[in-house]
Residue frames as qw, qx, qy, qz and C-alpha x, y, z in Angstrom:
[[0.038, -0.561, -0.544, -0.623, -117.50, 123.50, -65.60],
 [0.414, -0.820, -0.293, -0.265, -119.44, 124.57, -62.44],
 [0.684, -0.510, -0.115, 0.508, -116.18, 124.73, -60.42],
 [0.290, 0.951, 0.006, 0.109, -115.02, 127.42, -62.89],
 [0.255, -0.797, 0.538, 0.101, -111.47, 126.37, -62.43],
 [0.853, 0.366, -0.372, 0.015, -108.81, 124.01, -63.87],
 [0.665, -0.640, 0.384, 0.024, -106.49, 121.88, -61.76],
 [0.751, 0.548, -0.350, 0.114, -103.13, 121.01, -63.27],
 [0.605, 0.230, -0.600, 0.470, -100.49, 118.95, -61.31],
 [0.462, -0.482, -0.622, 0.409, -102.36, 119.61, -58.05],
 [0.103, -0.246, -0.110, 0.957, -102.55, 123.45, -58.54],
 [0.223, 0.706, 0.672, -0.010, -105.99, 124.93, -59.07],
 [0.169, -0.038, 0.218, 0.960, -106.26, 127.88, -61.42],
 [0.276, 0.626, 0.522, -0.510, -109.47, 129.98, -61.14],
 [0.354, 0.364, 0.565, 0.650, -110.84, 130.93, -64.59],
 [0.021, 0.110, 0.092, -0.989, -111.94, 134.51, -65.24],
 [0.319, 0.571, 0.687, -0.317, -115.63, 135.34, -65.17],
 [0.851, 0.010, 0.249, -0.463, -117.76, 134.82, -67.13],
 [0.004, 0.354, -0.915, -0.193, -116.70, 131.22, -67.77],
 [0.808, 0.150, 0.339, -0.459, -118.94, 128.68, -69.43],
 [0.286, -0.199, 0.876, 0.333, -118.59, 125.54, -71.51],
 [0.732, 0.424, -0.015, -0.533, -120.27, 124.88, -74.82],
 [0.358, -0.271, 0.868, 0.211, -119.86, 121.51, -76.46],
 [0.668, 0.293, -0.322, -0.603, -121.00, 119.69, -79.59],
 [0.589, -0.114, 0.793, -0.106, -121.99, 116.03, -79.81],
 [0.481, 0.393, -0.532, -0.575, -121.86, 114.37, -83.20],
 [0.835, -0.104, 0.429, -0.329, -123.74, 111.08, -83.31],
 [0.879, 0.465, -0.104, 0.018, -121.64, 109.84, -86.24],
 [0.634, 0.489, -0.411, 0.436, -118.03, 108.53, -86.18],
 [0.509, -0.776, 0.191, -0.319, -117.74, 108.21, -82.38],
 [0.934, -0.014, -0.230, 0.272, -114.97, 105.64, -82.44],
 [0.561, 0.107, -0.297, 0.765, -112.33, 106.71, -79.86],
 [0.166, -0.384, 0.114, -0.901, -114.72, 109.28, -78.44],
 [0.237, -0.253, -0.882, 0.319, -116.41, 108.46, -75.17],
 [0.269, -0.716, -0.428, -0.482, -119.87, 109.74, -74.19],
 [0.059, -0.460, 0.443, -0.767, -119.98, 111.95, -71.15],
 [0.195, -0.259, -0.895, 0.307, -121.21, 110.31, -67.95],
 [0.177, -0.740, -0.582, -0.286, -124.72, 111.36, -66.91],
 [0.421, -0.735, -0.268, 0.459, -123.41, 113.42, -63.98],
 [0.328, -0.256, 0.249, 0.875, -121.32, 115.48, -66.41],
 [0.025, 0.440, 0.629, 0.640, -124.20, 115.95, -68.88],
 [0.283, -0.771, -0.561, 0.102, -126.34, 117.21, -65.98],
 [0.377, -0.520, -0.068, 0.764, -123.91, 120.13, -65.60],
 [0.127, 0.142, 0.481, 0.856, -124.92, 121.52, -68.99],
 [0.300, 0.259, 0.315, -0.862, -127.79, 124.04, -68.65],
 [0.704, 0.467, 0.116, -0.522, -129.44, 123.16, -71.96],
 [0.447, -0.077, 0.786, 0.420, -129.13, 120.58, -74.77],
 [0.494, 0.589, -0.023, -0.639, -130.18, 121.84, -78.18],
 [0.700, 0.183, 0.648, 0.238, -130.78, 119.53, -81.12],
 [0.197, 0.656, -0.299, -0.664, -129.47, 120.96, -84.38],
 [0.797, 0.319, 0.512, -0.017, -130.77, 119.29, -87.51],
 [0.599, 0.222, 0.440, 0.631, -129.76, 119.58, -91.10],
 [0.012, -0.397, 0.052, 0.916, -129.40, 123.04, -92.66],
 [0.511, 0.661, 0.494, -0.240, -132.28, 124.16, -94.78],
 [0.599, 0.582, 0.332, 0.438, -132.08, 125.52, -98.32],
 [0.057, 0.956, 0.007, 0.288, -131.69, 129.15, -97.26],
 [0.570, -0.751, 0.320, 0.096, -129.15, 128.39, -94.52],
 [0.816, -0.035, 0.414, 0.401, -127.05, 126.20, -96.74],
 [0.452, 0.764, 0.213, 0.409, -127.10, 128.91, -99.43],
 [0.170, -0.956, 0.152, -0.185, -125.86, 131.45, -96.91],
 [0.765, -0.470, 0.367, 0.243, -123.12, 129.04, -95.70],
 [0.732, 0.324, 0.362, 0.477, -121.91, 128.75, -99.32],
 [0.205, 0.917, 0.110, 0.324, -122.11, 132.49, -99.84],
 [0.384, -0.886, 0.252, -0.060, -119.90, 133.12, -96.84],
 [0.692, -0.473, 0.515, 0.180, -117.36, 130.35, -97.40],
 [0.729, 0.185, 0.540, 0.377, -116.90, 129.80, -101.14],
 [0.393, 0.845, 0.282, 0.229, -116.88, 133.25, -102.67],
 [0.594, 0.195, -0.148, 0.766, -113.69, 134.73, -101.25],
 [0.197, -0.783, -0.144, -0.573, -115.68, 137.16, -99.23],
 [0.351, 0.103, -0.626, 0.689, -114.16, 138.34, -96.02],
 [0.461, -0.698, -0.495, -0.236, -116.74, 138.42, -93.23],
 [0.111, 0.444, -0.423, 0.782, -116.15, 141.09, -90.60],
 [0.550, -0.489, -0.672, 0.080, -117.18, 140.01, -87.14],
 [0.051, -0.565, 0.230, -0.791, -118.17, 142.69, -84.66],
 [0.237, -0.133, -0.840, 0.469, -118.50, 142.03, -80.96],
 [0.370, -0.582, -0.416, -0.593, -121.94, 142.53, -79.44],
 [0.713, -0.682, -0.096, -0.133, -121.11, 141.78, -75.81],
 [0.308, 0.563, -0.658, 0.393, -118.09, 141.96, -73.53],
 [0.451, -0.095, -0.828, 0.321, -117.47, 140.11, -70.25],
 [0.045, 0.087, 0.458, -0.883, -118.96, 142.87, -68.15],
 [0.542, 0.018, -0.202, -0.815, -122.16, 142.95, -70.10],
 [0.635, -0.077, -0.752, -0.162, -122.58, 139.16, -69.83],
 [0.307, -0.130, -0.746, 0.577, -122.13, 139.34, -66.05],
 [0.260, 0.078, 0.214, -0.938, -124.69, 142.16, -65.81],
 [0.653, -0.007, -0.455, -0.605, -127.17, 140.10, -67.90],
 [0.529, -0.087, -0.832, 0.140, -126.61, 137.07, -65.65],
 [0.072, -0.135, -0.596, 0.788, -127.39, 139.17, -62.63],
 [0.439, 0.077, -0.066, -0.893, -130.48, 140.67, -64.31],
 [0.597, -0.059, -0.724, -0.341, -131.82, 137.17, -65.22],
 [0.387, -0.187, -0.812, 0.395, -131.75, 136.11, -61.57],
 [0.103, 0.177, 0.371, -0.906, -133.77, 139.24, -60.58],
 [0.411, -0.125, -0.536, -0.727, -136.66, 138.34, -62.87],
 [0.549, -0.149, 0.516, -0.641, -139.80, 137.58, -60.79],
 [0.424, -0.030, -0.857, -0.292, -141.36, 134.18, -60.71],
 [0.638, -0.374, 0.096, -0.666, -144.68, 133.55, -58.95],
 [0.447, -0.307, 0.791, -0.283, -144.91, 130.66, -56.50],
 [0.827, 0.267, 0.417, -0.267, -147.34, 128.69, -58.68],
 [0.649, 0.691, -0.307, -0.084, -145.00, 129.04, -61.71],
 [0.033, 0.593, -0.782, 0.188, -141.99, 127.89, -59.72],
 [0.633, -0.100, 0.690, -0.337, -144.10, 125.03, -58.33],
 [0.844, 0.483, 0.024, -0.234, -144.97, 123.98, -61.94],
 [0.404, 0.676, -0.612, 0.072, -141.17, 123.74, -62.62],
 [0.304, -0.399, 0.802, -0.323, -140.70, 121.65, -59.47],
 [0.784, 0.131, 0.511, -0.327, -143.60, 119.31, -60.36],
 [0.724, 0.611, -0.265, -0.183, -142.34, 119.01, -63.96],
 [0.203, 0.580, -0.773, 0.159, -138.98, 117.75, -62.61],
 [0.458, -0.189, 0.763, -0.416, -140.64, 115.48, -60.04],
 [0.829, 0.307, 0.208, -0.420, -142.86, 114.00, -62.71],
 [0.582, 0.576, -0.566, -0.091, -139.73, 112.58, -64.42],
 [0.173, -0.414, 0.830, -0.331, -139.05, 110.36, -61.36],
 [0.590, -0.085, -0.735, -0.324, -140.30, 106.82, -61.87],
 [0.510, -0.369, -0.740, 0.238, -142.52, 105.74, -58.99],
 [0.111, -0.066, -0.318, 0.939, -142.79, 109.35, -57.75],
 [0.207, 0.531, 0.659, -0.492, -146.13, 110.98, -56.86],
 [0.350, 0.696, -0.017, -0.627, -146.22, 113.11, -60.03],
 [0.210, -0.273, 0.818, 0.461, -144.86, 110.48, -62.43],
 [0.682, 0.295, -0.162, -0.650, -146.90, 109.88, -65.58],
 [0.939, 0.032, 0.328, -0.099, -147.62, 106.30, -66.73],
 [0.727, 0.638, -0.193, 0.164, -145.14, 106.81, -69.56],
 [0.022, 0.737, -0.582, 0.343, -142.41, 107.76, -67.07],
 [0.702, -0.364, 0.531, -0.305, -143.24, 104.81, -64.86],
 [0.941, 0.236, 0.240, -0.020, -142.95, 102.42, -67.78],
 [0.753, 0.578, -0.007, 0.316, -140.03, 103.83, -69.77],
 [0.100, 0.844, -0.346, 0.397, -137.75, 105.96, -67.54],
 [0.801, -0.090, -0.470, 0.360, -134.90, 104.56, -65.44],
 [0.423, -0.324, -0.272, 0.801, -133.52, 107.80, -63.98],
 [0.093, 0.906, 0.401, 0.103, -135.37, 111.11, -63.70],
 [0.309, 0.719, -0.091, 0.616, -134.10, 114.67, -63.76],
 [0.558, -0.196, -0.467, 0.658, -132.04, 116.21, -60.94],
 [0.174, -0.804, -0.336, 0.459, -132.36, 119.43, -58.95],
 [0.248, -0.336, 0.364, 0.832, -130.17, 121.07, -61.54],
 [0.106, 0.413, 0.753, 0.502, -133.05, 120.44, -63.98],
 [0.135, -0.832, -0.516, 0.149, -135.36, 122.63, -61.86],
 [0.284, -0.663, 0.080, 0.688, -132.71, 125.36, -61.86],
 [0.226, -0.014, 0.640, 0.734, -132.34, 125.10, -65.66],
 [0.032, 0.643, 0.717, 0.266, -136.17, 125.38, -66.10],
 [0.201, -0.858, -0.322, 0.344, -136.44, 128.46, -63.87],
 [0.282, -0.559, 0.276, 0.729, -133.38, 130.26, -65.25],
 [0.222, 0.160, 0.715, 0.644, -134.36, 129.42, -68.86],
 [0.013, -0.744, -0.661, -0.094, -137.88, 130.65, -68.22],
 [0.208, -0.823, -0.120, 0.514, -136.60, 133.91, -66.76],
 [0.291, -0.264, 0.508, 0.766, -134.38, 134.37, -69.82],
 [0.135, 0.453, 0.744, 0.471, -137.36, 133.81, -72.15],
 [0.104, -0.847, -0.477, 0.209, -139.38, 136.37, -70.16],
 [0.261, -0.672, 0.139, 0.679, -136.62, 139.00, -70.50],
 [0.266, -0.043, 0.667, 0.695, -136.17, 138.33, -74.18],
 [0.001, 0.602, 0.732, 0.319, -139.94, 138.85, -74.61],
 [0.012, 0.456, -0.024, 0.889, -139.79, 142.08, -72.66],
 [0.655, -0.598, -0.309, -0.343, -141.52, 140.81, -69.57],
 [0.064, -0.633, 0.571, -0.519, -140.36, 141.18, -65.95],
 [0.634, -0.232, 0.621, -0.397, -141.85, 137.88, -64.71],
 [0.123, 0.184, -0.929, -0.298, -141.56, 134.30, -65.91],
 [0.737, 0.018, 0.058, -0.673, -144.72, 132.32, -66.80],
 [0.785, -0.021, 0.609, -0.109, -145.75, 128.71, -67.12],
 [0.767, 0.636, 0.083, -0.016, -145.49, 129.05, -70.87],
 [0.174, 0.825, -0.532, 0.078, -141.90, 130.13, -70.43],
 [0.552, -0.375, 0.733, -0.133, -141.24, 126.99, -68.36],
 [0.835, 0.306, 0.446, -0.099, -142.87, 124.88, -71.06],
 [0.562, 0.813, -0.142, -0.054, -140.89, 126.57, -73.84],
 [0.101, 0.722, -0.673, 0.121, -137.52, 125.61, -72.30],
 [0.808, -0.298, 0.429, -0.271, -138.52, 122.20, -70.96],
 [0.945, 0.317, -0.013, 0.074, -137.20, 120.07, -73.86],
 [0.472, 0.693, -0.370, 0.398, -133.84, 121.78, -73.88],
 [0.299, -0.637, 0.504, -0.501, -133.58, 121.73, -70.04],
 [0.794, -0.218, 0.451, -0.343, -134.70, 118.13, -69.52],
 [0.885, 0.376, -0.199, -0.189, -133.77, 115.98, -72.53],
 [0.549, 0.489, -0.617, 0.279, -130.24, 115.25, -71.39],
 [0.203, -0.401, 0.646, -0.617, -131.23, 114.64, -67.80],
 [0.838, -0.023, 0.292, -0.460, -133.65, 111.72, -68.23],
 [0.012, 0.361, -0.912, -0.194, -132.33, 108.20, -68.80],
 [0.810, 0.051, -0.244, -0.531, -134.66, 105.68, -70.48],
 [0.671, -0.285, 0.674, -0.116, -134.79, 102.10, -69.29],
 [0.269, -0.128, 0.871, 0.391, -134.26, 99.08, -71.56],
 [0.355, 0.556, 0.751, -0.036, -137.93, 98.94, -72.55],
 [0.165, 0.879, 0.107, -0.435, -137.91, 102.60, -73.53],
 [0.083, -0.586, 0.618, 0.517, -134.81, 102.21, -75.64],
 [0.317, 0.086, 0.915, 0.234, -136.14, 98.99, -77.23],
 [0.316, 0.718, 0.600, -0.158, -139.39, 100.81, -78.16],
 [0.436, 0.385, 0.281, 0.763, -137.34, 103.50, -79.88],
 [0.205, -0.909, -0.363, 0.012, -138.75, 106.14, -77.53],
 [0.418, 0.452, -0.168, 0.770, -137.02, 109.47, -77.09],
 [0.267, -0.354, -0.535, 0.719, -136.69, 111.58, -73.96],
 [0.149, 0.002, -0.149, -0.978, -138.42, 114.36, -75.92],
 [0.486, -0.294, -0.647, -0.509, -141.49, 112.25, -76.23],
 [0.486, -0.402, -0.683, 0.368, -141.51, 111.61, -72.50],
 [0.156, -0.238, -0.209, 0.936, -141.17, 115.33, -71.83],
 [0.281, -0.115, -0.379, -0.874, -143.91, 116.24, -74.27],
 [0.521, -0.381, -0.741, -0.184, -146.21, 113.72, -72.59],
 [0.404, -0.440, -0.585, 0.549, -145.63, 115.06, -69.12],
 [0.017, -0.119, -0.019, 0.993, -146.10, 118.64, -70.26],
 [0.391, -0.218, -0.557, -0.700, -149.41, 117.61, -71.89],
 [0.612, -0.410, -0.666, -0.115, -150.64, 115.93, -68.72],
 [0.393, -0.177, -0.519, 0.739, -149.19, 117.91, -65.82],
 [0.100, -0.861, -0.499, -0.010, -151.83, 120.14, -64.20],
 [0.234, 0.730, -0.057, 0.640, -151.14, 123.84, -64.26],
 [0.260, -0.559, 0.449, -0.647, -151.73, 124.05, -60.50],
 [0.674, -0.197, -0.711, 0.036, -151.83, 121.49, -57.73],
 [0.553, -0.793, -0.060, -0.247, -152.81, 121.94, -54.08],
 [0.017, 0.698, -0.645, 0.310, -149.81, 122.29, -51.69],
 [0.492, -0.315, 0.761, -0.281, -148.59, 119.04, -50.30],
 [0.870, 0.302, 0.333, -0.202, -149.94, 117.04, -53.33]]
């Protein structure tokens, strides 16, 4: 994934840019399918939960797939445009206090850490990695651009926090036994993490 290459029989083949991996995880019928190790999950920028289709969505699925209608797909981006967008995202401004909020949000997932919430201390076995902070900042910058703003805000960080962190936190036995979700832990830390903190605290 992040190596952007494939090695076959000892020969490494670089993949053309842009290269990214999207994957689906179905919680049903997993016999013969092995969950990815935590280190592999951490390489995914975001994890989105997709629930059941609603009435309108299911109606549209049926309209497109059961009426003999041919759907014409038109490209909206090419490789060059994606690469330009990726460069633009990295150029979005982020103030020091906003970036520090992202840093403290990640540090607050570490059990026993200085920013850990009581919930994290009680129910989390492994907290989020530095890649989580990268995901928070890049996701926040994307949100700002989509909203027509040139700078990321704390609200942008909060809006991507669930998707950026949920697959990077591992609950301990007590958390799993309580039926807790990583989303609940993240929502708790976002509700309790101060917007600003003095440097060195």
